[in-house]
Structures are given as C-alpha cells and as structure tokens.
All heavy atoms as a GROMACS GRO file, in nm:
protein
  579
    1MET      N    1 -15.295   4.819  -4.094
    1MET     CA    2 -15.282   4.773  -3.955
    1MET      C    3 -15.233   4.645  -3.959
    1MET      O    4 -15.281   4.540  -4.022
    1MET     CB    5 -15.412   4.783  -3.876
    1MET     CG    6 -15.401   4.710  -3.747
    1MET     SD    7 -15.557   4.739  -3.654
    1MET     CE    8 -15.510   4.846  -3.536
    2SER      N    9 -15.110   4.606  -3.898
    2SER     CA   10 -15.059   4.476  -3.899
    2SER      C   11 -15.075   4.399  -3.773
    2SER      O   12 -15.024   4.463  -3.656
    2SER     CB   13 -14.907   4.487  -3.928
    2SER     OG   14 -14.851   4.357  -3.927
    3LEU      N   15 -15.161   4.303  -3.769
    3LEU     CA   16 -15.196   4.223  -3.653
    3LEU      C   17 -15.146   4.090  -3.653
    3LEU      O   18 -15.144   4.022  -3.763
    3LEU     CB   19 -15.342   4.217  -3.628
    3LEU     CG   20 -15.411   4.354  -3.605
    3LEU    CD1   21 -15.570   4.335  -3.607
    3LEU    CD2   22 -15.383   4.427  -3.486
    4THR      N   23 -15.115   4.024  -3.541
    4THR     CA   24 -15.070   3.885  -3.542
    4THR      C   25 -15.196   3.795  -3.566
    4THR      O   26 -15.308   3.848  -3.553
    4THR     CB   27 -15.003   3.853  -3.398
    4THR    OG1   28 -15.106   3.856  -3.296
    4THR    CG2   29 -14.875   3.930  -3.390
    5ILE      N   30 -15.187   3.665  -3.587
    5ILE     CA   31 -15.293   3.588  -3.606
    5ILE      C   32 -15.381   3.587  -3.482
    5ILE      O   33 -15.505   3.581  -3.483
    5ILE     CB   34 -15.265   3.448  -3.659
    5ILE    CG1   35 -15.382   3.372  -3.707
    5ILE    CG2   36 -15.185   3.370  -3.557
    5ILE    CD1   37 -15.452   3.415  -3.828
    6GLU      N   38 -15.312   3.586  -3.371
    6GLU     CA   39 -15.388   3.582  -3.235
    6GLU      C   40 -15.460   3.716  -3.212
    6GLU      O   41 -15.576   3.712  -3.165
    6GLU     CB   42 -15.281   3.562  -3.118
    6GLU     CG   43 -15.216   3.431  -3.120
    6GLU     CD   44 -15.088   3.416  -3.207
    6GLU    OE1   45 -15.045   3.523  -3.264
    6GLU    OE2   46 -15.053   3.296  -3.232
    7GLU      N   47 -15.406   3.821  -3.258
    7GLU     CA   48 -15.474   3.950  -3.233
    7GLU      C   49 -15.599   3.959  -3.329
    7GLU      O   50 -15.700   4.000  -3.292
    7GLU     CB   51 -15.384   4.062  -3.266
    7GLU     CG   52 -15.266   4.090  -3.153
    7GLU     CD   53 -15.172   4.185  -3.208
    7GLU    OE1   54 -15.132   4.198  -3.324
    7GLU    OE2   55 -15.110   4.272  -3.118
    8LYS      N   56 -15.588   3.916  -3.440
    8LYS     CA   57 -15.689   3.897  -3.545
    8LYS      C   58 -15.803   3.803  -3.493
    8LYS      O   59 -15.918   3.860  -3.497
    8LYS     CB   60 -15.646   3.853  -3.677
    8LYS     CG   61 -15.559   3.939  -3.762
    8LYS     CD   62 -15.514   3.881  -3.888
    8LYS     CE   63 -15.419   3.958  -3.960
    8LYS     NZ   64 -15.368   3.908  -4.087
    9GLN      N   65 -15.766   3.697  -3.428
    9GLN     CA   66 -15.868   3.607  -3.382
    9GLN      C   67 -15.943   3.668  -3.264
    9GLN      O   68 -16.062   3.661  -3.250
    9GLN     CB   69 -15.812   3.476  -3.333
    9GLN     CG   70 -15.771   3.394  -3.451
    9GLN     CD   71 -15.686   3.267  -3.405
    9GLN    OE1   72 -15.621   3.269  -3.305
    9GLN    NE2   73 -15.689   3.167  -3.499
   10GLU      N   74 -15.867   3.755  -3.176
   10GLU     CA   75 -15.939   3.824  -3.065
   10GLU      C   76 -16.024   3.932  -3.117
   10GLU      O   77 -16.144   3.949  -3.076
   10GLU     CB   78 -15.820   3.892  -2.983
   10GLU     CG   79 -15.749   3.792  -2.899
   10GLU     CD   80 -15.629   3.868  -2.826
   10GLU    OE1   81 -15.633   3.988  -2.802
   10GLU    OE2   82 -15.534   3.798  -2.783
   11LYS      N   83 -15.984   4.005  -3.226
   11LYS     CA   84 -16.075   4.112  -3.278
   11LYS      C   85 -16.195   4.051  -3.342
   11LYS      O   86 -16.314   4.104  -3.339
   11LYS     CB   87 -15.997   4.194  -3.380
   11LYS     CG   88 -15.883   4.277  -3.328
   11LYS     CD   89 -15.934   4.413  -3.295
   11LYS     CE   90 -15.811   4.491  -3.251
   11LYS     NZ   91 -15.853   4.614  -3.179
   12LEU      N   92 -16.182   3.937  -3.422
   12LEU     CA   93 -16.283   3.869  -3.478
   12LEU      C   94 -16.380   3.814  -3.376
   12LEU      O   95 -16.513   3.832  -3.392
   12LEU     CB   96 -16.239   3.747  -3.568
   12LEU     CG   97 -16.178   3.782  -3.698
   12LEU    CD1   98 -16.100   3.670  -3.761
   12LEU    CD2   99 -16.274   3.844  -3.792
   13ALA      N  100 -16.342   3.765  -3.262
   13ALA     CA  101 -16.424   3.715  -3.139
   13ALA      C  102 -16.498   3.827  -3.090
   13ALA      O  103 -16.604   3.806  -3.038
   13ALA     CB  104 -16.345   3.656  -3.050
   14GLU      N  105 -16.446   3.954  -3.098
   14GLU     CA  106 -16.520   4.055  -3.039
   14GLU      C  107 -16.642   4.115  -3.135
   14GLU      O  108 -16.730   4.179  -3.084
   14GLU     CB  109 -16.429   4.175  -3.012
   14GLU     CG  110 -16.330   4.158  -2.905
   14GLU     CD  111 -16.220   4.255  -2.892
   14GLU    OE1  112 -16.231   4.362  -2.976
   14GLU    OE2  113 -16.119   4.241  -2.816
   15CYS      N  114 -16.643   4.073  -3.266
   15CYS     CA  115 -16.738   4.114  -3.365
   15CYS      C  116 -16.884   4.062  -3.314
   15CYS      O  117 -16.889   3.932  -3.311
   15CYS     CB  118 -16.706   4.076  -3.497
   15CYS     SG  119 -16.554   4.174  -3.573
   16GLU      N  120 -16.978   4.144  -3.311
   16GLU     CA  121 -17.110   4.103  -3.273
   16GLU      C  122 -17.211   4.112  -3.385
   16GLU      O  123 -17.306   4.046  -3.387
   16GLU     CB  124 -17.158   4.177  -3.151
   16GLU     CG  125 -17.083   4.151  -3.024
   16GLU     CD  126 -17.130   4.229  -2.896
   16GLU    OE1  127 -17.227   4.297  -2.925
   16GLU    OE2  128 -17.076   4.217  -2.797
   17THR      N  129 -17.187   4.198  -3.478
   17THR     CA  130 -17.281   4.219  -3.585
   17THR      C  131 -17.197   4.218  -3.718
   17THR      O  132 -17.082   4.223  -3.718
   17THR     CB  133 -17.348   4.366  -3.579
   17THR    OG1  134 -17.252   4.471  -3.591
   17THR    CG2  135 -17.412   4.390  -3.442
   18SER      N  136 -17.271   4.203  -3.822
   18SER     CA  137 -17.205   4.207  -3.956
   18SER      C  138 -17.124   4.342  -3.984
   18SER      O  139 -17.023   4.332  -4.040
   18SER     CB  140 -17.299   4.185  -4.064
   18SER     OG  141 -17.412   4.293  -4.067
   19ARG      N  142 -17.186   4.446  -3.938
   19ARG     CA  143 -17.114   4.575  -3.940
   19ARG      C  144 -16.981   4.571  -3.876
   19ARG      O  145 -16.888   4.636  -3.922
   19ARG     CB  146 -17.208   4.687  -3.891
   19ARG     CG  147 -17.152   4.825  -3.903
   19ARG     CD  148 -17.121   4.876  -4.037
   19ARG     NE  149 -17.189   4.840  -4.145
   19ARG     CZ  150 -17.148   4.845  -4.271
   19ARG    NH1  151 -17.044   4.870  -4.304
   19ARG    NH2  152 -17.241   4.812  -4.373
   20ASP      N  153 -16.966   4.503  -3.769
   20ASP     CA  154 -16.840   4.492  -3.706
   20ASP      C  155 -16.738   4.429  -3.782
   20ASP      O  156 -16.622   4.467  -3.784
   20ASP     CB  157 -16.848   4.415  -3.561
   20ASP     CG  158 -16.941   4.476  -3.455
   20ASP    OD1  159 -16.947   4.603  -3.460
   20ASP    OD2  160 -17.000   4.407  -3.376
   21PHE      N  161 -16.773   4.320  -3.855
   21PHE     CA  162 -16.678   4.254  -3.948
   21PHE      C  163 -16.642   4.346  -4.069
   21PHE      O  164 -16.519   4.352  -4.093
   21PHE     CB  165 -16.745   4.134  -4.005
   21PHE     CG  166 -16.766   4.007  -3.909
   21PHE    CD1  167 -16.874   3.988  -3.839
   21PHE    CD2  168 -16.653   3.943  -3.874
   21PHE    CE1  169 -16.894   3.889  -3.749
   21PHE    CE2  170 -16.672   3.836  -3.774
   21PHE     CZ  171 -16.789   3.810  -3.708
   22TYR      N  172 -16.729   4.415  -4.120
   22TYR     CA  173 -16.710   4.514  -4.220
   22TYR      C  174 -16.598   4.619  -4.167
   22TYR      O  175 -16.512   4.667  -4.241
   22TYR     CB  176 -16.831   4.576  -4.285
   22TYR     CG  177 -16.913   4.498  -4.368
   22TYR    CD1  178 -17.012   4.412  -4.324
   22TYR    CD2  179 -16.892   4.498  -4.507
   22TYR    CE1  180 -17.087   4.329  -4.406
   22TYR    CE2  181 -16.962   4.412  -4.600
   22TYR     CZ  182 -17.054   4.333  -4.543
   22TYR     OH  183 -17.126   4.251  -4.629
   23ASN      N  184 -16.634   4.671  -4.050
   23ASN     CA  185 -16.554   4.778  -3.991
   23ASN      C  186 -16.399   4.717  -3.968
   23ASN      O  187 -16.304   4.794  -3.988
   23ASN     CB  188 -16.602   4.825  -3.861
   23ASN     CG  189 -16.728   4.919  -3.899
   23ASN    OD1  190 -16.751   4.962  -3.998
   23ASN    ND2  191 -16.815   4.930  -3.785
   24LEU      N  192 -16.392   4.592  -3.924
   24LEU     CA  193 -16.262   4.537  -3.884
   24LEU      C  194 -16.180   4.518  -4.033
   24LEU      O  195 -16.069   4.546  -4.027
   24LEU     CB  196 -16.278   4.402  -3.817
   24LEU     CG  197 -16.150   4.334  -3.794
   24LEU    CD1  198 -16.056   4.426  -3.698
   24LEU    CD2  199 -16.186   4.192  -3.718
   25TYR      N  200 -16.251   4.480  -4.133
   25TYR     CA  201 -16.180   4.468  -4.265
   25TYR      C  202 -16.129   4.608  -4.312
   25TYR      O  203 -16.023   4.613  -4.346
   25TYR     CB  204 -16.280   4.415  -4.373
   25TYR     CG  205 -16.228   4.405  -4.507
   25TYR    CD1  206 -16.175   4.285  -4.544
   25TYR    CD2  207 -16.216   4.510  -4.590
   25TYR    CE1  208 -16.131   4.260  -4.669
   25TYR    CE2  209 -16.163   4.488  -4.715
   25TYR     CZ  210 -16.116   4.367  -4.764
   25TYR     OH  211 -16.060   4.349  -4.873
   26THR      N  212 -16.214   4.708  -4.287
   26THR     CA  213 -16.175   4.840  -4.312
   26THR      C  214 -16.050   4.881  -4.237
   26THR      O  215 -15.954   4.944  -4.281
   26THR     CB  216 -16.293   4.945  -4.303
   26THR    OG1  217 -16.390   4.897  -4.386
   26THR    CG2  218 -16.247   5.087  -4.347
   27LEU      N  219 -16.060   4.860  -4.106
   27LEU     CA  220 -15.956   4.891  -4.022
   27LEU      C  221 -15.816   4.824  -4.066
   27LEU      O  222 -15.707   4.891  -4.070
   27LEU     CB  223 -15.986   4.859  -3.869
   27LEU     CG  224 -15.879   4.886  -3.770
   27LEU    CD1  225 -15.869   5.030  -3.754
   27LEU    CD2  226 -15.914   4.811  -3.627
   28ILE      N  227 -15.819   4.702  -4.104
   28ILE     CA  228 -15.702   4.616  -4.130
   28ILE      C  229 -15.644   4.648  -4.268
   28ILE      O  230 -15.534   4.681  -4.290
   28ILE     CB  231 -15.732   4.471  -4.123
   28ILE    CG1  232 -15.747   4.433  -3.984
   28ILE    CG2  233 -15.614   4.387  -4.188
   28ILE    CD1  234 -15.792   4.293  -3.951
   29PHE      N  235 -15.733   4.662  -4.359
   29PHE     CA  236 -15.690   4.686  -4.506
   29PHE      C  237 -15.694   4.838  -4.551
   29PHE      O  238 -15.662   4.868  -4.667
   29PHE     CB  239 -15.774   4.597  -4.604
   29PHE     CG  240 -15.749   4.459  -4.574
   29PHE    CD1  241 -15.854   4.364  -4.526
   29PHE    CD2  242 -15.606   4.393  -4.618
   29PHE    CE1  243 -15.828   4.231  -4.511
   29PHE    CE2  244 -15.598   4.261  -4.592
   29PHE     CZ  245 -15.700   4.184  -4.535
   30LYS      N  246 -15.760   4.919  -4.477
   30LYS     CA  247 -15.759   5.069  -4.504
   30LYS      C  248 -15.850   5.092  -4.632
   30LYS      O  249 -15.829   5.191  -4.696
   30LYS     CB  250 -15.621   5.119  -4.523
   30LYS     CG  251 -15.524   5.102  -4.410
   30LYS     CD  252 -15.563   5.193  -4.300
   30LYS     CE  253 -15.454   5.173  -4.199
   30LYS     NZ  254 -15.477   5.101  -4.075
   31GLU      N  255 -15.938   5.000  -4.659
   31GLU     CA  256 -16.048   5.041  -4.763
   31GLU      C  257 -16.162   4.946  -4.730
   31GLU      O  258 -16.163   4.849  -4.658
   31GLU     CB  259 -15.996   4.986  -4.892
   31GLU     CG  260 -15.961   4.840  -4.904
   31GLU     CD  261 -15.887   4.806  -5.040
   31GLU    OE1  262 -15.803   4.875  -5.076
   31GLU    OE2  263 -15.946   4.713  -5.099
   32GLU      N  264 -16.288   4.991  -4.785
   32GLU     CA  265 -16.410   4.916  -4.754
   32GLU      C  266 -16.413   4.779  -4.834
   32GLU      O  267 -16.333   4.758  -4.925
   32GLU     CB  268 -16.521   4.999  -4.810
   32GLU     CG  269 -16.543   5.125  -4.716
   32GLU     CD  270 -16.666   5.198  -4.748
   32GLU    OE1  271 -16.759   5.154  -4.828
   32GLU    OE2  272 -16.684   5.312  -4.712
   33VAL      N  273 -16.490   4.694  -4.784
   33VAL     CA  274 -16.506   4.553  -4.849
   33VAL      C  275 -16.562   4.595  -4.995
   33VAL      O  276 -16.660   4.662  -4.996
   33VAL     CB  277 -16.605   4.476  -4.774
   33VAL    CG1  278 -16.633   4.346  -4.847
   33VAL    CG2  279 -16.559   4.459  -4.634
   34PRO      N  280 -16.484   4.540  -5.085
   34PRO     CA  281 -16.538   4.564  -5.227
   34PRO      C  282 -16.657   4.467  -5.257
   34PRO      O  283 -16.700   4.386  -5.186
   34PRO     CB  284 -16.421   4.516  -5.306
   34PRO     CG  285 -16.340   4.412  -5.220
   34PRO     CD  286 -16.371   4.456  -5.081
   35ARG      N  287 -16.720   4.503  -5.367
   35ARG     CA  288 -16.843   4.422  -5.409
   35ARG      C  289 -16.787   4.287  -5.437
   35ARG      O  290 -16.686   4.254  -5.501
   35ARG     CB  291 -16.883   4.476  -5.537
   35ARG     CG  292 -17.000   4.405  -5.601
   35ARG     CD  293 -17.056   4.476  -5.738
   35ARG     NE  294 -17.117   4.391  -5.817
   35ARG     CZ  295 -17.246   4.355  -5.815
   35ARG    NH1  296 -17.314   4.410  -5.711
   35ARG    NH2  297 -17.308   4.275  -5.879
   36THR      N  298 -16.852   4.174  -5.377
   36THR     CA  299 -16.819   4.039  -5.386
   36THR      C  300 -16.910   3.965  -5.478
   36THR      O  301 -16.869   3.861  -5.537
   36THR     CB  302 -16.827   3.979  -5.253
   36THR    OG1  303 -16.976   3.967  -5.198
   36THR    CG2  304 -16.739   4.052  -5.149
   37GLY      N  305 -17.023   4.019  -5.513
   37GLY     CA  306 -17.115   3.947  -5.605
   37GLY      C  307 -17.192   3.834  -5.527
   37GLY      O  308 -17.278   3.765  -5.594
   38LEU      N  309 -17.170   3.818  -5.398
   38LEU     CA  310 -17.240   3.698  -5.320
   38LEU      C  311 -17.367   3.755  -5.287
   38LEU      O  312 -17.396   3.884  -5.254
   38LEU     CB  313 -17.152   3.680  -5.198
   38LEU     CG  314 -17.020   3.611  -5.221
   38LEU    CD1  315 -16.948   3.596  -5.085
   38LEU    CD2  316 -17.029   3.485  -5.292
   39ARG      N  317 -17.472   3.672  -5.300
   39ARG     CA  318 -17.608   3.701  -5.261
   39ARG      C  319 -17.648   3.678  -5.106
   39ARG      O  320 -17.722   3.744  -5.054
   39ARG     CB  321 -17.708   3.625  -5.340
   39ARG     CG  322 -17.704   3.656  -5.484
   39ARG     CD  323 -17.791   3.585  -5.565
   39ARG     NE  324 -17.775   3.608  -5.710
   39ARG     CZ  325 -17.866   3.665  -5.784
   39ARG    NH1  326 -17.976   3.715  -5.724
   39ARG    NH2  327 -17.841   3.692  -5.909
   40SER      N  328 -17.573   3.601  -5.037
   40SER     CA  329 -17.576   3.573  -4.904
   40SER      C  330 -17.486   3.648  -4.815
   40SER      O  331 -17.365   3.652  -4.842
   40SER     CB  332 -17.560   3.422  -4.878
   40SER     OG  333 -17.565   3.397  -4.742
   41GLY      N  334 -17.547   3.719  -4.725
   41GLY     CA  335 -17.473   3.804  -4.631
   41GLY      C  336 -17.375   3.714  -4.550
   41GLY      O  337 -17.264   3.756  -4.516
   42ASN      N  338 -17.426   3.605  -4.517
   42ASN     CA  339 -17.349   3.507  -4.438
   42ASN      C  340 -17.221   3.458  -4.513
   42ASN      O  341 -17.114   3.446  -4.462
   42ASN     CB  342 -17.426   3.384  -4.388
   42ASN     CG  343 -17.519   3.429  -4.268
   42ASN    OD1  344 -17.507   3.510  -4.200
   42ASN    ND2  345 -17.636   3.351  -4.277
   43ASP      N  346 -17.236   3.438  -4.642
   43ASP     CA  347 -17.126   3.399  -4.724
   43ASP      C  348 -17.030   3.520  -4.742
   43ASP      O  349 -16.905   3.492  -4.739
   43ASP     CB  350 -17.173   3.357  -4.870
   43ASP     CG  351 -17.244   3.227  -4.878
   43ASP    OD1  352 -17.243   3.153  -4.773
   43ASP    OD2  353 -17.314   3.202  -4.964
   44GLU      N  354 -17.069   3.636  -4.741
   44GLU     CA  355 -16.984   3.754  -4.750
   44GLU      C  356 -16.906   3.773  -4.626
   44GLU      O  357 -16.794   3.794  -4.616
   44GLU     CB  358 -17.058   3.889  -4.784
   44GLU     CG  359 -16.974   3.996  -4.816
   44GLU     CD  360 -17.045   4.106  -4.884
   44GLU    OE1  361 -17.093   4.202  -4.825
   44GLU    OE2  362 -17.034   4.104  -5.010
   45ILE      N  363 -16.969   3.745  -4.500
   45ILE     CA  364 -16.906   3.758  -4.376
   45ILE      C  365 -16.785   3.653  -4.365
   45ILE      O  366 -16.687   3.674  -4.326
   45ILE     CB  367 -17.004   3.729  -4.266
   45ILE    CG1  368 -17.110   3.857  -4.258
   45ILE    CG2  369 -16.926   3.728  -4.119
   45ILE    CD1  370 -17.041   3.990  -4.246
   46ASP      N  371 -16.828   3.533  -4.416
   46ASP     CA  372 -16.725   3.426  -4.422
   46ASP      C  373 -16.609   3.463  -4.509
   46ASP      O  374 -16.502   3.441  -4.466
   46ASP     CB  375 -16.792   3.281  -4.467
   46ASP     CG  376 -16.883   3.231  -4.372
   46ASP    OD1  377 -16.875   3.258  -4.256
   46ASP    OD2  378 -16.962   3.129  -4.416
   47LEU      N  379 -16.636   3.528  -4.611
   47LEU     CA  380 -16.532   3.574  -4.703
   47LEU      C  381 -16.437   3.688  -4.646
   47LEU      O  382 -16.324   3.675  -4.648
   47LEU     CB  383 -16.601   3.633  -4.836
   47LEU     CG  384 -16.495   3.668  -4.947
   47LEU    CD1  385 -16.425   3.548  -4.998
   47LEU    CD2  386 -16.570   3.727  -5.062
   48ILE      N  387 -16.500   3.773  -4.568
   48ILE     CA  388 -16.438   3.876  -4.484
   48ILE      C  389 -16.348   3.812  -4.384
   48ILE      O  390 -16.232   3.847  -4.361
   48ILE     CB  391 -16.536   3.972  -4.420
   48ILE    CG1  392 -16.602   4.048  -4.551
   48ILE    CG2  393 -16.460   4.073  -4.325
   48ILE    CD1  394 -16.729   4.137  -4.482
   49ILE      N  395 -16.400   3.715  -4.306
   49ILE     CA  396 -16.332   3.651  -4.201
   49ILE      C  397 -16.193   3.583  -4.269
   49ILE      O  398 -16.099   3.597  -4.214
   49ILE     CB  399 -16.411   3.547  -4.130
   49ILE    CG1  400 -16.524   3.613  -4.039
   49ILE    CG2  401 -16.319   3.460  -4.036
   49ILE    CD1  402 -16.625   3.526  -3.988
   50ASP      N  403 -16.222   3.505  -4.373
   50ASP     CA  404 -16.110   3.444  -4.441
   50ASP      C  405 -16.007   3.534  -4.486
   50ASP      O  406 -15.885   3.507  -4.470
   50ASP     CB  407 -16.158   3.361  -4.559
   50ASP     CG  408 -16.234   3.240  -4.522
   50ASP    OD1  409 -16.221   3.195  -4.406
   50ASP    OD2  410 -16.306   3.183  -4.603
   51ALA      N  411 -16.050   3.666  -4.543
   51ALA     CA  412 -15.955   3.759  -4.583
   51ALA      C  413 -15.865   3.815  -4.483
   51ALA      O  414 -15.744   3.833  -4.491
   51ALA     CB  415 -16.041   3.886  -4.663
   52ILE      N  416 -15.939   3.836  -4.367
   52ILE     CA  417 -15.857   3.884  -4.237
   52ILE      C  418 -15.756   3.788  -4.187
   52ILE      O  419 -15.650   3.821  -4.169
   52ILE     CB  420 -15.966   3.924  -4.143
   52ILE    CG1  421 -16.058   4.054  -4.190
   52ILE    CG2  422 -15.895   3.954  -4.000
   52ILE    CD1  423 -16.165   4.089  -4.094
   53ILE      N  424 -15.799   3.667  -4.171
   53ILE     CA  425 -15.713   3.564  -4.126
   53ILE      C  426 -15.609   3.540  -4.218
   53ILE      O  427 -15.488   3.529  -4.188
   53ILE     CB  428 -15.794   3.434  -4.092
   53ILE    CG1  429 -15.886   3.456  -3.981
   53ILE    CG2  430 -15.690   3.309  -4.082
   53ILE    CD1  431 -15.968   3.343  -3.952
   54ASP      N  432 -15.622   3.529  -4.358
   54ASP     CA  433 -15.527   3.505  -4.458
   54ASP      C  434 -15.439   3.624  -4.503
   54ASP      O  435 -15.350   3.616  -4.571
   54ASP     CB  436 -15.588   3.447  -4.588
   54ASP     CG  437 -15.648   3.310  -4.558
   54ASP    OD1  438 -15.612   3.252  -4.461
   54ASP    OD2  439 -15.747   3.269  -4.642
   55ASN      N  440 -15.487   3.750  -4.450
   55ASN     CA  441 -15.418   3.865  -4.481
   55ASN      C  442 -15.428   3.892  -4.623
   55ASN      O  443 -15.326   3.943  -4.683
   55ASN     CB  444 -15.280   3.878  -4.414
   55ASN     CG  445 -15.233   4.016  -4.402
   55ASN    OD1  446 -15.318   4.107  -4.377
   55ASN    ND2  447 -15.116   4.048  -4.441
   56LYS      N  448 -15.533   3.877  -4.688
   56LYS     CA  449 -15.543   3.886  -4.842
   56LYS      C  450 -15.678   3.961  -4.866
   56LYS      O  451 -15.786   3.922  -4.833
   56LYS     CB  452 -15.550   3.766  -4.910
   56LYS     CG  453 -15.418   3.678  -4.914
   56LYS     CD  454 -15.425   3.555  -4.985
   56LYS     CE  455 -15.302   3.466  -4.979
   56LYS     NZ  456 -15.318   3.341  -5.048
   57LYS      N  457 -15.669   4.080  -4.928
   57LYS     CA  458 -15.776   4.161  -4.967
   57LYS      C  459 -15.874   4.074  -5.059
   57LYS      O  460 -15.833   3.994  -5.125
   57LYS     CB  461 -15.740   4.288  -5.038
   57LYS     CG  462 -15.672   4.384  -4.962
   57LYS     CD  463 -15.631   4.512  -5.036
   57LYS     CE  464 -15.550   4.608  -4.946
   57LYS     NZ  465 -15.516   4.726  -5.032
   58ILE      N  466 -15.994   4.115  -5.050
   58ILE     CA  467 -16.099   4.054  -5.135
   58ILE      C  468 -16.093   4.121  -5.276
   58ILE      O  469 -16.086   4.241  -5.275
   58ILE     CB  470 -16.238   4.081  -5.078
   58ILE    CG1  471 -16.249   4.001  -4.938
   58ILE    CG2  472 -16.348   4.020  -5.159
   58ILE    CD1  473 -16.380   4.037  -4.855
   59GLU      N  474 -16.108   4.033  -5.370
   59GLU     CA  475 -16.103   4.087  -5.516
   59GLU      C  476 -16.226   4.135  -5.547
   59GLU      O  477 -16.338   4.057  -5.531
   59GLU     CB  478 -16.058   3.989  -5.614
   59GLU     CG  479 -15.901   3.957  -5.606
   59GLU     CD  480 -15.856   3.875  -5.707
   59GLU    OE1  481 -15.905   3.883  -5.831
   59GLU    OE2  482 -15.767   3.791  -5.682
   60GLU      N  483 -16.251   4.260  -5.606
   60GLU     CA  484 -16.385   4.313  -5.646
   60GLU      C  485 -16.434   4.241  -5.770
   60GLU      O  486 -16.361   4.205  -5.857
   60GLU     CB  487 -16.360   4.464  -5.668
   60GLU     CG  488 -16.493   4.524  -5.702
   60GLU     CD  489 -16.479   4.675  -5.724
   60GLU    OE1  490 -16.391   4.713  -5.795
   60GLU    OE2  491 -16.547   4.739  -5.657
   61VAL      N  492 -16.564   4.212  -5.758
   61VAL     CA  493 -16.632   4.138  -5.869
   61VAL      C  494 -16.697   4.246  -5.951
   61VAL      O  495 -16.765   4.338  -5.906
   61VAL     CB  496 -16.737   4.041  -5.811
   61VAL    CG1  497 -16.819   3.981  -5.922
   61VAL    CG2  498 -16.673   3.929  -5.736
   62LYS      N  499 -16.669   4.253  -6.095
   62LYS     CA  500 -16.742   4.337  -6.170
   62LYS      C  501 -16.849   4.275  -6.251
   62LYS      O  502 -16.854   4.158  -6.276
   62LYS     CB  503 -16.637   4.392  -6.271
   62LYS     CG  504 -16.512   4.456  -6.206
   62LYS     CD  505 -16.440   4.535  -6.294
   62LYS     CE  506 -16.332   4.606  -6.206
   62LYS     NZ  507 -16.287   4.728  -6.251
   63ASN      N  508 -16.955   4.359  -6.286
   63ASN     CA  509 -17.064   4.310  -6.352
   63ASN      C  510 -17.006   4.303  -6.505
   63ASN      O  511 -16.919   4.347  -6.554
   63ASN     CB  512 -17.168   4.419  -6.347
   63ASN     CG  513 -17.238   4.438  -6.221
   63ASN    OD1  514 -17.244   4.340  -6.142
   63ASN    ND2  515 -17.262   4.557  -6.192
   64PRO      N  516 -17.088   4.223  -6.575
   64PRO     CA  517 -17.048   4.196  -6.723
   64PRO      C  518 -17.017   4.319  -6.804
   64PRO      O  519 -16.949   4.326  -6.897
   64PRO     CB  520 -17.166   4.117  -6.780
   64PRO     CG  521 -17.237   4.059  -6.653
   64PRO     CD  522 -17.218   4.152  -6.562
   65ASP      N  523 -17.096   4.430  -6.766
   65ASP     CA  524 -17.071   4.560  -6.832
   65ASP      C  525 -16.953   4.642  -6.793
   65ASP      O  526 -16.918   4.743  -6.829
   65ASP     CB  527 -17.198   4.656  -6.824
   65ASP     CG  528 -17.222   4.695  -6.681
   65ASP    OD1  529 -17.154   4.661  -6.588
   65ASP    OD2  530 -17.336   4.772  -6.662
   66GLY      N  531 -16.878   4.581  -6.689
   66GLY     CA  532 -16.752   4.637  -6.651
   66GLY      C  533 -16.775   4.721  -6.514
   66GLY      O  534 -16.677   4.765  -6.447
   67SER      N  535 -16.908   4.752  -6.488
   67SER     CA  536 -16.924   4.838  -6.374
   67SER      C  537 -16.904   4.743  -6.240
   67SER      O  538 -16.915   4.632  -6.245
   67SER     CB  539 -17.075   4.896  -6.376
   67SER     OG  540 -17.168   4.792  -6.360
   68THR      N  541 -16.886   4.823  -6.123
   68THR     CA  542 -16.880   4.740  -6.002
   68THR      C  543 -17.019   4.736  -5.928
   68THR      O  544 -17.027   4.656  -5.832
   68THR     CB  545 -16.771   4.819  -5.909
   68THR    OG1  546 -16.822   4.949  -5.877
   68THR    CG2  547 -16.638   4.813  -5.980
   69GLY      N  548 -17.112   4.818  -5.967
   69GLY     CA  549 -17.240   4.810  -5.906
   69GLY      C  550 -17.212   4.839  -5.743
   69GLY      O  551 -17.274   4.778  -5.664
   70GLU      N  552 -17.148   4.956  -5.714
   70GLU     CA  553 -17.106   4.984  -5.588
   70GLU      C  554 -17.236   5.009  -5.496
   70GLU      O  555 -17.337   5.045  -5.532
   70GLU     CB  556 -17.038   5.126  -5.574
   70GLU     CG  557 -16.901   5.108  -5.637
   70GLU     CD  558 -16.813   5.228  -5.614
   70GLU    OE1  559 -16.827   5.300  -5.516
   70GLU    OE2  560 -16.733   5.266  -5.701
   71ARG      N  561 -17.219   4.973  -5.365
   71ARG     CA  562 -17.324   4.989  -5.270
   71ARG      C  563 -17.349   5.128  -5.250
   71ARG      O  564 -17.264   5.211  -5.249
   71ARG     CB  565 -17.280   4.928  -5.140
   71ARG     CG  566 -17.256   4.785  -5.139
   71ARG     CD  567 -17.232   4.730  -5.006
   71ARG     NE  568 -17.172   4.605  -5.006
   71ARG     CZ  569 -17.045   4.562  -5.003
   71ARG    NH1  570 -16.958   4.650  -4.994
   71ARG    NH2  571 -17.014   4.443  -5.004
   72ILE      N  572 -17.476   5.164  -5.235
   72ILE     CA  573 -17.524   5.306  -5.209
   72ILE      C  574 -17.566   5.320  -5.071
   72ILE      O  575 -17.631   5.230  -5.015
   72ILE     CB  576 -17.630   5.348  -5.316
   72ILE    CG1  577 -17.566   5.346  -5.443
   72ILE    CG2  578 -17.664   5.488  -5.275
   72ILE    CD1  579 -17.665   5.377  -5.550
   0.00000   0.00000   0.00000
C-alpha cells in the first residue's frame, strides 16, 4: 500500500493500541513486523513508526544460532 506522508501520519494518529501499529505495518508492507530483538515494547513501537514514516521495512534480528525466534 502506497500512502503519502500525510496519509501515513493520519493513520498513525488513529492508532490507539500497540496492535494497531502492528496492523498498520502489516497493511503497508504486506508482512508482519519481524523479530526486532528489542526488549521494550515502546522501543519496538517507535521502530515501527519510524519504518512506516521512512517507508523502510524493519530488518529481522537473528539469534546467534541463526534462528529468528519467531513469536508464537
């Protein structure tokens, strides 16, 4: 989904819960938020917001063993 910066800002302003930010990322990038390795949910939300505004997908962080430790 291609949105202008103004449209992205409007959609972000409509987000009320963390799930709303995750859903917006999925809507824009057509994939779920990858594992970020961040321990703070607030930091991850900030990362999602930056990705949406900058139109750059988040790079997945892999564990030292090469696994992604996907969310269940």
